[in-house]
N, C-alpha and C positions, 0 to 999 in steps of 0.2 A: 505494500501501498505506500502512496505518494504522500508525503508533509497535505498536500493541497487538500488531497482525500479525506482524510484524519480529521483536520480542523473543522469539519462543521458536527462531531460528533465528540466535539472534547466539553465532559460535562463538570468538570472542576478543573480549577489553578492549585497549587501550592507551589510555596517558596522553600527557600532553605531554611525560613525562618518557623515555619512550622504553620505558614497562616492559609487556611484553606480560602478560598473565594469562589465567586461564580464564575463564568469565561468573560461578562458584559464588564466586568469590572479591571479585567487586564489591558494594560494599552497594547499597541501595532506592536512597540520596542522588546516588550518583556513576552508577546507571541514570539516574534522573529529569534528569539534568544532560549526560548523553551523546550525541552526535550517533551515529545509526545507519546506518553506510555497508554498503552492499550488493551485490554483484554475484548475478546469476543463473546458478546450475548445473544445468543443465539443469531439471527440473521443478523445482525448491526452490532458493531466496535463499540466500545465507551473507552474516550479517552481522557487523561489527567495530564494537562500540562505542568509538567515539574520546570520550576528557574531557581535562577538566583535573586534574592531582590537586591544581591550589590553589582548587577549588570552582568558576573562572570559567567561564563557557560560552565554547567556540572555536567558531572561524570554520566556515563549511562544509569552507572552502579548505581550511585546517590539518588539520583530521578526515581532508579524502580522503586527504592525503600521509600523516597517519598511520597512517590504516590499510592504504594502498596499501604504505609501508614494510614493516610489522608483516607483510603476505601476501611481500611478497619476502623477508624474513628469513626465513620458513616456508618458501620454494621453491613455495607454493602455487601462483605462477601459471606454465604450461608453458613460454609464450614471454613477449614483451616483457608487463608489466603494461599493463591495460585500464583505462579508467577505470570506476566504478562505475555499476552501473544505478540506484541510489537510495541518498538521500540525506535524511536524516528525522531 
């Protein structure tokens, strides 16, 4: 999946200070620097945009951890968290 295809499926945003927000609150510049971490949910994916509030590019592993923690906090996983299907 390409980045442009994933953007409409972003449900949440999280930064490395663990602030969780909705996509509407994210600026274009923040979105450009964000890693998109996604899980396949039936026929459609669900993405979390993970970024650094300092503007630095974060590593894939840190973005995965931030996104997973944000979804755990929102009780998104029905059982144990599973690894993401997409890292863009």
